[in-house]
ZALUMBA-932480 format. One record per residue (C-alpha): chain; y, x, z; residue in one letter. Coordinates in pm, 1 decimal. Example, Ala and Ser with C-alpha at 12.3 -4.5 7.8 and 13.67 -1.06 7.14 Angstrom:
> A / -450.0 / 1230.0 / 780.0 / a
> A / -106.0 / 1367.0 / 714.0 / s
END
This chain:
> A / -1157.3 / 2880.1 / 1406.5 / m
> A / -1011.7 / 2595.2 / 1555.8 / f
> A / -1251.4 / 2326.4 / 1396.5 / e
> A / -1275.0 / 2108.5 / 1634.3 / w
> A / -930.3 / 2087.0 / 1681.7 / l
> A / -887.0 / 1963.8 / 1314.6 / d
> A / -1181.6 / 1770.0 / 1391.5 / s
> A / -1006.8 / 1600.7 / 1703.0 / a
> A / -675.9 / 1561.1 / 1460.8 / r
> A / -913.8 / 1378.4 / 1198.0 / t
> A / -1046.2 / 1140.0 / 1466.5 / a
> A / -740.3 / 1024.6 / 1626.4 / i
> A / -568.8 / 963.1 / 1260.3 / c
> A / -889.5 / 725.8 / 1239.2 / l
> A / -837.1 / 576.6 / 1528.7 / l
> A / -477.0 / 435.1 / 1542.1 / f
> A / -494.6 / 398.3 / 1146.9 / l
> A / -797.3 / 170.7 / 1194.7 / t
> A / -652.0 / -20.2 / 1480.8 / a
> A / -384.7 / -81.6 / 1259.9 / a
> A / -540.7 / -204.5 / 996.3 / s
> A / -740.3 / -441.1 / 1226.2 / i
> A / -363.4 / -585.4 / 1303.9 / h
> A / -234.1 / -579.6 / 923.6 / d
> A / -584.0 / -792.7 / 823.5 / i
> A / -543.4 / -1068.3 / 1121.0 / k
> A / -188.7 / -1091.2 / 1131.9 / s
> A / -12.2 / -867.5 / 886.0 / r
> A / 185.4 / -739.1 / 1156.9 / e
> A / 179.8 / -420.0 / 1316.4 / v
> A / 256.4 / -374.8 / 1687.8 / p
> A / 529.2 / -39.7 / 1746.6 / n
> A / 317.7 / 10.0 / 2082.6 / s
> A / 76.7 / 213.1 / 1785.4 / i
> A / 281.6 / 398.3 / 1623.1 / w
> A / 442.4 / 491.1 / 1973.3 / i
> A / 145.1 / 619.5 / 2090.2 / a
> A / 39.6 / 768.7 / 1741.9 / f
> A / 297.0 / 965.5 / 1664.4 / a
> A / 347.2 / 1169.9 / 1967.4 / p
> A / -37.8 / 1220.2 / 2028.8 / i
> A / -0.8 / 1372.0 / 1671.8 / g
> A / 223.9 / 1592.8 / 1688.5 / l
> A / 138.0 / 1752.7 / 2025.6 / a
> A / -191.9 / 1818.7 / 1846.3 / l
> A / -43.1 / 1941.6 / 1567.0 / t
> A / 168.3 / 2180.0 / 1792.8 / l
> A / -149.0 / 2322.4 / 1982.5 / i
> A / -278.7 / 2383.9 / 1623.6 / s
> A / 16.2 / 2579.2 / 1530.1 / l
> A / -1.9 / 2742.4 / 1883.5 / a
> A / -317.2 / 2856.6 / 1808.1 / l
> A / -262.5 / 3004.3 / 1472.3 / s
> A / 10.9 / 3249.8 / 1605.2 / g
> A / 314.5 / 3006.4 / 1477.3 / w
> A / 219.0 / 3129.2 / 1104.3 / s
> A / 541.3 / 3085.5 / 909.5 / q
> A / 357.8 / 2998.5 / 624.2 / t
> A / 217.8 / 2689.2 / 761.3 / i
> A / 559.0 / 2613.7 / 975.1 / i
> A / 699.3 / 2602.2 / 625.0 / l
> A / 430.9 / 2408.2 / 473.2 / a
> A / 428.6 / 2124.0 / 744.3 / w
> A / 829.4 / 2113.0 / 738.8 / l
> A / 823.5 / 2050.4 / 364.8 / v
> A / 537.3 / 1781.9 / 379.1 / t
> A / 727.0 / 1620.8 / 682.6 / a
> A / 1059.8 / 1546.0 / 484.2 / v
> A / 881.7 / 1489.0 / 181.1 / v
> A / 675.7 / 1217.0 / 380.1 / t
> A / 952.8 / 1071.5 / 555.9 / v
> A / 1188.0 / 1084.9 / 279.8 / g
> A / 928.8 / 896.8 / 62.0 / l
> A / 871.0 / 629.6 / 352.7 / s
> A / 1215.7 / 526.4 / 428.4 / i
> A / 1267.4 / 526.8 / 29.8 / a
> A / 996.0 / 294.5 / -62.7 / l
> A / 1083.3 / 108.5 / 271.3 / f
> A / 1457.5 / -1.3 / 191.3 / y
> A / 1355.7 / -68.6 / -193.6 / l
> A / 1150.3 / -292.3 / -66.0 / g
> A / 847.7 / -194.2 / -207.5 / l
> A / 713.0 / -70.1 / 154.4 / f
> A / 658.5 / -255.5 / 459.8 / g
> A / 752.2 / -98.7 / 766.3 / g
> A / 414.9 / -49.4 / 929.7 / a
> A / 293.5 / 99.5 / 587.8 / d
> A / 617.7 / 339.9 / 640.1 / a
> A / 519.1 / 414.1 / 1007.6 / k
> A / 189.2 / 534.4 / 915.6 / a
> A / 284.9 / 774.2 / 682.2 / l
> A / 531.3 / 914.6 / 903.4 / m
> A / 289.4 / 961.1 / 1191.5 / c
> A / 42.2 / 1066.5 / 936.2 / l
> A / 317.5 / 1353.3 / 810.5 / a
> A / 306.4 / 1437.3 / 1220.3 / a
> A / -11.9 / 1432.4 / 1299.2 / a
> A / -190.0 / 1559.9 / 958.4 / m
> A / 70.8 / 1779.4 / 766.3 / p
> A / -178.7 / 2052.5 / 648.3 / t
> A / -549.0 / 2002.1 / 538.7 / q
> A / -788.7 / 2009.6 / 827.5 / p
> A / -1055.8 / 2258.2 / 834.2 / n
> A / -1350.4 / 1995.0 / 744.2 / i
> A / -1613.2 / 2067.2 / 539.7 / t
> A / -1539.3 / 1775.7 / 250.8 / p
> A / -1768.7 / 1620.8 / 6.7 / i
> A / -1782.7 / 1785.2 / -301.5 / k
> A / -1876.8 / 1575.6 / -604.0 / p
> A / -1712.8 / 1790.1 / -844.5 / l
> A / -1733.9 / 2130.4 / -915.5 / p
> A / -1477.6 / 2336.3 / -676.7 / e
> A / -1281.1 / 2454.7 / -1015.6 / s
> A / -1149.5 / 2086.2 / -1042.2 / y
> A / -845.1 / 2041.4 / -873.8 / i
> A / -780.1 / 1767.1 / -647.8 / g
> A / -945.1 / 1886.6 / -355.2 / l
> A / -655.6 / 1929.4 / -80.6 / h
> A / -427.2 / 2022.7 / -400.4 / v
> A / -158.8 / 1768.7 / -205.4 / l
> A / -118.0 / 1771.1 / 191.9 / p
> A / -290.9 / 1491.4 / 309.9 / p
> A / -11.1 / 1242.5 / 373.2 / p
> A / 77.7 / 1239.3 / -3.1 / i
> A / -282.3 / 1253.5 / -104.0 / s
> A / -325.5 / 929.9 / 148.0 / t
> A / -29.5 / 743.7 / -36.4 / f
> A / -157.2 / 837.6 / -373.9 / n
> A / -509.2 / 732.4 / -257.8 / n
> A / -363.9 / 413.7 / -165.8 / a
> A / -150.9 / 332.7 / -422.7 / v
> A / -458.7 / 418.6 / -681.3 / l
> A / -693.3 / 181.8 / -487.8 / t
> A / -448.0 / -143.8 / -474.6 / a
> A / -351.1 / -112.9 / -801.2 / s
> A / -729.6 / -199.8 / -969.3 / l
> A / -680.4 / -539.6 / -801.6 / l
> A / -527.4 / -599.0 / -1099.6 / t
> A / -816.9 / -600.7 / -1272.9 / i
> A / -938.1 / -881.3 / -1047.5 / a
> A / -596.6 / -1088.2 / -1065.3 / i
> A / -572.5 / -1059.9 / -1454.4 / s
> A / -942.3 / -1206.8 / -1485.0 / l
> A / -847.3 / -1507.6 / -1211.0 / r
> A / -528.7 / -1587.9 / -1468.3 / n
> A / -751.4 / -1556.7 / -1778.3 / i
> A / -1000.3 / -1809.2 / -1647.6 / a
> A / -661.3 / -2019.0 / -1538.3 / d
> A / -529.2 / -2005.4 / -1857.7 / l
> A / -817.4 / -2127.2 / -2039.0 / a
> A / -851.9 / -2413.0 / -1778.4 / r
> A / -520.5 / -2516.5 / -1823.7 / s
> A / -479.8 / -2504.8 / -2179.7 / g
> A / -261.2 / -2180.6 / -2171.2 / r
> A / -9.9 / -2342.7 / -1985.9 / r
> A / 23.3 / -2131.7 / -1693.6 / i
> A / 396.2 / -2068.7 / -1735.1 / f
> A / 500.1 / -2466.5 / -1740.1 / e
> A / 853.2 / -2512.3 / -1616.3 / g
> A / 889.3 / -2124.0 / -1706.4 / l
> A / 893.8 / -2124.6 / -2065.8 / e
> A / 1259.3 / -1942.0 / -2071.7 / n
> A / 1110.6 / -1668.6 / -1858.4 / t
> A / 1120.9 / -1302.4 / -2064.2 / r
> A / 800.9 / -1207.0 / -2159.4 / l
> A / 802.8 / -899.1 / -1995.4 / i
> A / 859.0 / -1072.6 / -1652.3 / t
> A / 551.8 / -1292.5 / -1729.1 / k
> A / 338.8 / -1019.7 / -1827.9 / a
> A / 435.2 / -856.1 / -1442.1 / f
> A / 354.6 / -1213.3 / -1291.8 / a
> A / 11.3 / -1207.1 / -1481.9 / f
> A / -86.5 / -851.1 / -1326.9 / l
> A / 17.3 / -907.3 / -989.3 / t
> A / 17.3 / -1263.1 / -901.8 / g
> A / -136.9 / -1596.5 / -956.8 / y
> A / -118.5 / -1975.1 / -942.2 / r
> A / -157.9 / -2184.7 / -635.8 / v
> A / -115.1 / -2565.1 / -513.1 / d
> A / 215.8 / -2650.7 / -413.6 / a
> A / 48.8 / -2877.2 / -123.6 / e
> A / -197.5 / -2597.9 / -39.5 / k
> A / 83.0 / -2368.7 / 77.5 / l
> A / 244.7 / -2631.0 / 282.0 / r
> A / -54.1 / -2782.3 / 457.0 / s
> A / -176.6 / -2435.8 / 607.3 / r
> A / -47.2 / -2064.3 / 702.4 / k
> A / -71.0 / -1808.0 / 413.0 / h
> A / -1.7 / -1460.5 / 366.5 / h
> A / 126.1 / -1531.7 / 28.6 / y
> A / 458.2 / -1410.1 / -111.3 / i
> A / 613.2 / -1639.3 / -362.4 / i
> A / 716.0 / -1530.4 / -700.3 / l
> A / 917.6 / -1810.5 / -835.8 / e
> A / 1307.5 / -1904.4 / -697.6 / e
> A / 1386.1 / -2291.3 / -701.5 / f
> A / 1744.1 / -2428.3 / -778.1 / t
> A / 1863.3 / -2781.4 / -796.8 / r
> A / 2015.4 / -2899.9 / -1098.1 / g
> A / 2356.7 / -3172.3 / -1067.1 / e
> A / 2095.3 / -3422.9 / -1214.0 / n
> A / 1876.4 / -3368.9 / -956.6 / g
> A / 1607.4 / -3170.3 / -1139.2 / t
> A / 1434.1 / -2840.4 / -1002.4 / i
> A / 1493.5 / -2541.7 / -1174.5 / k
> A / 1260.7 / -2283.2 / -1131.7 / r
> A / 1255.2 / -1911.7 / -1202.2 / r
> A / 1037.1 / -1612.6 / -1180.8 / l
> A / 1138.1 / -1339.1 / -975.2 / k
> A / 842.1 / -1067.1 / -945.3 / v
> A / 1010.0 / -783.8 / -746.9 / l
> A / 1034.0 / -886.9 / -408.7 / q
> A / 1132.2 / -692.5 / -86.0 / r
> A / 768.5 / -664.1 / 92.8 / l
> A / 1037.3 / -564.3 / 426.8 / s
> A / 1206.2 / -869.2 / 441.3 / s
> A / 953.8 / -1086.4 / 567.6 / g
> A / 982.6 / -1402.2 / 349.9 / e
> A / 633.3 / -1479.2 / 327.3 / e
> A / 624.6 / -1577.9 / 676.1 / n
> A / 891.5 / -1905.9 / 588.8 / n
> A / 721.4 / -1953.9 / 234.7 / l
> A / 677.1 / -2331.5 / 290.0 / e
> A / 1073.4 / -2389.7 / 377.1 / k
> A / 1122.8 / -2230.3 / 8.4 / r
> A / 920.3 / -2467.1 / -211.5 / i
> A / 1136.8 / -2816.3 / -265.2 / p
> A / 943.8 / -3121.4 / -96.6 / e
> A / 928.7 / -3307.0 / -389.5 / d
> A / 771.8 / -3046.6 / -624.1 / l
> A / 397.3 / -3070.4 / -739.1 / d
> A / 187.3 / -2853.1 / -910.6 / g
> A / 128.4 / -2501.0 / -897.1 / k
> A / 374.1 / -2216.7 / -817.2 / i
> A / 305.4 / -1848.9 / -883.3 / w
> A / 290.7 / -1618.1 / -581.5 / v
> A / 134.6 / -1272.4 / -499.5 / t
> A / -100.0 / -1146.6 / -191.5 / m
> A / 92.9 / -1014.0 / 77.0 / g
> A / -198.4 / -719.7 / 89.6 / l
> A / -288.8 / -542.8 / 430.8 / p
> A / -211.3 / -215.8 / 273.3 / f
> A / -245.5 / -34.1 / 546.2 / l
> A / -661.4 / -62.0 / 492.6 / t
> A / -568.6 / 83.8 / 125.5 / f
> A / -345.0 / 361.0 / 388.0 / i
> A / -698.8 / 410.7 / 606.3 / t
> A / -926.4 / 439.6 / 259.9 / a
> A / -675.4 / 688.1 / 137.4 / g
> A / -680.5 / 874.4 / 433.1 / f
> A / -1020.6 / 911.0 / 436.6 / i
> A / -1053.2 / 957.9 / 48.1 / t
> A / -767.5 / 1260.0 / 133.8 / a
> A / -977.4 / 1406.1 / 381.9 / i
> A / -1310.8 / 1451.2 / 255.4 / f
> A / -1253.4 / 1423.1 / -140.7 / i
> A / -885.9 / 1499.9 / -205.4 / g
> A / -629.6 / 1338.5 / -431.7 / d
> A / -835.4 / 1112.2 / -660.2 / i
> A / -504.5 / 1131.3 / -920.7 / i
> A / -523.4 / 1489.1 / -985.8 / f
> A / -937.3 / 1451.4 / -968.4 / l
> A / -907.6 / 1200.8 / -1230.7 / l
> A / -656.5 / 1411.0 / -1439.4 / i
> A / -918.1 / 1758.4 / -1408.4 / s
> A / -1151.7 / 1524.1 / -1563.2 / l
> A / -946.1 / 1408.5 / -1822.9 / t
> A / -841.7 / 1774.3 / -1874.1 / l
> A / -1180.0 / 1926.1 / -1849.0 / h
> A / -1461.7 / 1653.1 / -1901.3 / p
> A / -1809.3 / 1739.2 / -1692.0 / l
> A / -2076.4 / 1846.9 / -1947.9 / t
END
């Protein structure tokens, strides 16, 4: 009945998420003005939608649950250092603007009997889709490290031989080596995966530290953390513009559904 309003909410979400993604790609920073405008506009459209639906208690309850879960998840991931501030704000704005699935005809690549289509509210499905898509980068990173392994004669962890195997494995999946001089010579959006200390005899000791806080902004001071007399390659990971994955995840959530649940459905009930 109010498809135009749902279409407007979807368009507003795409507009602000796209603008934020462009900033994220260019500088890995998103101005707060985007969220200051996004949140109230999205909230106003949601309230109008609730009013036009007669303030349905079921819809209000679903909205409140979605908002609480999304805000709680975003804040938790931010303070754990697994999420950037802009990423958390994007999900919270989605909770205000799109707490329930809009009345938009979805793309149906699978029979309706398959779960995944609208099984979770859009903000949660957006998060799931974004994380799933970003995790696929581990394949490309691993292939790069395999090539590096072949070129270096299996010495990609030189200077880090005492590091635990599980830490090396995590670094192999999420990071790769970059020349120290290259890191010093220009601005990069890398997050360093090593810590450096200097021993009493002046030698540099290296230690892998794969769990870095994305919200710390340490990647902006990368060159200051590398000893000037250190040569060779250093383990880093990409400072991903995760808002691009959130935007893609939102589009997928609206028009297809939660990809993780779709994959579960395909696993349990393969197409024949």
